[in-house]
Residue frames relative to the residue before (quaternion, step in Angstrom):
aa qw qx qy qz dx dy dz
M 1.0000 0.0000 0.0000 0.0000 0.00 0.00 0.00
Y 0.4211 -0.7100 0.5137 0.2339 3.55 -1.23 0.52
Q 0.5921 -0.5620 0.4446 0.3687 3.56 -1.15 0.69
G 0.8009 0.2865 -0.2277 0.4739 3.56 -0.99 0.89
D 0.6192 0.5405 -0.3442 0.4538 3.58 1.27 -0.19
T 0.4511 -0.6478 0.5363 0.2988 3.55 -1.31 0.30
I 0.1259 -0.7761 0.6140 0.0691 3.56 -0.98 0.87
R 0.3156 -0.7170 0.5857 0.2079 3.56 -1.05 0.76
L 0.1890 -0.7698 0.6049 0.0759 3.55 -0.53 1.25
K 0.0678 -0.8255 0.5599 -0.0215 3.57 -0.79 1.05
V 0.0406 -0.7694 0.6366 0.0343 3.53 -1.27 0.52
H 0.1186 -0.7409 0.6543 0.0938 3.53 -1.24 0.58
F 0.2005 -0.7993 0.5604 0.0832 3.56 -0.39 1.27
N 0.0092 -0.7792 0.6260 -0.0299 3.55 -0.93 1.03
N 0.4335 -0.6661 0.5270 0.3011 3.57 -1.12 0.60
I 0.7315 -0.4378 0.2781 0.4425 3.59 -1.26 0.02
N 0.6579 0.4780 -0.3066 0.4946 3.59 1.27 -0.24
G 0.5731 -0.6290 0.3592 0.3832 3.57 1.30 0.12
Q 0.5104 0.6374 -0.4255 0.3901 3.60 1.27 0.15
S 0.5180 -0.6325 0.4802 0.3178 3.56 -1.05 0.78
V 0.0244 -0.7970 0.6030 -0.0229 3.57 -0.97 0.93
D 0.3333 -0.7125 0.5830 0.2033 3.53 -1.27 0.55
P 0.2520 -0.7776 0.5574 0.1455 3.60 -0.38 1.17
T 0.4063 -0.6512 0.5692 0.2946 3.54 -1.34 0.19
D 0.8450 0.1950 -0.1376 0.4787 3.55 -1.33 0.38
I 0.1481 0.8183 -0.5378 0.1389 3.59 0.81 1.02
K 0.0293 -0.7809 0.6238 -0.0135 3.52 -0.99 0.96
L 0.2445 -0.7138 0.6362 0.1614 3.51 -1.22 0.65
T 0.0652 -0.7912 0.6080 0.0110 3.57 -0.74 1.08
I 0.2032 -0.7609 0.6091 0.0931 3.53 -0.98 0.95
Y 0.0845 -0.7988 0.5957 0.0049 3.56 -0.90 1.03
K 0.4724 -0.5782 0.5666 0.3485 3.52 -1.30 0.41
N 0.7007 -0.4738 0.3303 0.4188 3.56 -1.28 0.27
D 0.6889 0.4639 -0.2802 0.4814 3.62 1.15 -0.59
K 0.5678 -0.6397 0.3310 0.3984 3.60 1.34 0.39
T 0.4067 0.6789 -0.4960 0.3572 3.60 1.21 0.36
K 0.4091 -0.7206 0.5036 0.2445 3.58 -0.77 1.05
I 0.2598 -0.7595 0.5819 0.1307 3.56 -0.93 1.00
E 0.7791 -0.2055 0.1607 0.5700 3.56 0.84 -0.97
E 0.2253 -0.7410 0.6173 0.1384 3.52 -1.35 0.39
I 0.1111 -0.8083 0.5781 -0.0068 3.55 -0.82 1.09
A 0.3586 -0.7110 0.5618 0.2241 3.59 -0.87 0.94
I 0.2994 -0.7467 0.5710 0.1635 3.57 -0.89 1.00
K 0.2362 -0.7987 0.5475 0.0812 3.56 -0.83 1.10
D 0.6930 -0.4513 0.3548 0.4361 3.56 -1.31 0.15
S 0.6278 0.5463 -0.3388 0.4389 3.59 1.08 -0.63
D 0.6469 0.4961 -0.3104 0.4889 3.61 1.30 -0.25
K 0.5530 0.6054 -0.3831 0.4252 3.59 1.29 0.18
K 0.2665 -0.7682 0.5654 0.1384 3.56 -0.88 1.02
S 0.7541 -0.1664 0.1450 0.6186 3.58 1.00 -0.90
V 0.7518 -0.3533 0.2505 0.4972 3.60 -1.25 -0.06
G 0.8552 0.1106 -0.1193 0.4922 3.55 -0.72 1.14
V 0.6845 0.4667 -0.2773 0.4866 3.61 1.23 -0.24
Y 0.0352 0.7977 -0.5945 0.0948 3.54 -0.67 1.22
F 0.0911 -0.7886 0.6066 0.0441 3.55 -1.25 0.47
Y 0.0496 -0.7618 0.6425 0.0669 3.53 -1.34 0.25
D 0.3115 -0.7390 0.5689 0.1823 3.58 -0.87 0.97
Y 0.0294 -0.8393 0.5362 -0.0850 3.55 -0.45 1.31
V 0.1543 -0.7438 0.6435 0.0940 3.54 -1.13 0.79
P 0.2758 -0.7939 0.5156 0.1670 3.61 -0.33 1.18
A 0.6184 -0.5330 0.4284 0.3874 3.54 -1.25 0.51
S 0.5786 -0.6451 0.3841 0.3187 3.57 -0.97 0.87
E 0.6621 0.5215 -0.3229 0.4306 3.62 1.10 -0.50
L 0.5707 0.6036 -0.3861 0.4011 3.62 1.23 -0.14
N 0.2638 -0.7428 0.5966 0.1506 3.56 -1.01 0.91
E 0.7611 -0.0708 0.0286 0.6441 3.52 1.30 -0.45
F 0.0547 -0.7846 0.6158 0.0462 3.55 -1.25 0.36
I 0.3541 -0.6904 0.5898 0.2237 3.52 -1.33 0.39
F 0.0861 -0.7821 0.6124 0.0766 3.57 -0.99 0.77
E 0.1212 -0.7871 0.6044 0.0204 3.52 -1.15 0.79
F 0.1465 -0.7286 0.6633 0.0878 3.54 -0.90 1.01
A 0.0703 0.8066 -0.5811 0.0817 3.60 -0.77 1.00
G 0.0911 0.7729 -0.6234 0.0755 3.52 -1.18 0.69
S 0.4513 -0.6645 0.5225 0.2861 3.54 -1.26 -0.45
V 0.0439 -0.7603 0.6480 0.0114 3.56 -1.06 0.88
N 0.8307 -0.0483 -0.0222 0.5542 3.59 -0.65 1.13
N 0.6592 -0.5456 0.2772 0.4369 3.56 1.00 0.96
K 0.6074 0.4965 -0.3743 0.4944 3.58 1.17 0.58
P 0.5205 -0.6622 0.4345 0.3190 3.59 -0.99 0.77
I 0.0256 -0.7465 0.6645 0.0238 3.52 -1.25 0.63
L 0.1208 0.8144 -0.5572 0.1083 3.58 -0.84 0.92
A 0.1184 -0.7473 0.6485 0.0836 3.50 -1.38 0.30
R 0.0773 -0.7931 0.6038 0.0224 3.56 -1.05 0.82
A 0.0458 0.7667 -0.6402 0.0097 3.52 -1.29 0.49
K 0.3586 -0.7100 0.5676 0.2125 3.53 -1.31 0.41
V 0.1470 -0.7741 0.6123 0.0659 3.55 -1.08 0.82
E 0.2633 -0.7419 0.5982 0.1498 3.55 -0.93 0.95
V 0.1838 -0.7761 0.5986 0.0743 3.56 -0.93 0.99
K 0.0564 -0.8134 0.5788 -0.0133 3.58 -0.69 1.12
F 0.4541 -0.6420 0.5344 0.3100 3.53 -1.23 0.48
I 0.7810 0.0736 -0.0217 0.6198 3.57 1.03 -0.87
């Protein structure tokens, strides 16, 4: 992705049997590469595309060269999460 652009961060939550699930209390956390938390965003129903599939349109701070994002929630009182790294380039 390019600095100053909007990126759509996406997640597809699946249970241990591979079935799509809707967690409760979903949060998106953005980290610097050194795992320092930058911000935490509550994911709403309007951020849901289908069962288990959520997204958030994010504009990273201009000083970031890369960042880690984490979608996390709870299914049957157990944590469920997904993480990925995004590289941010000027050119």
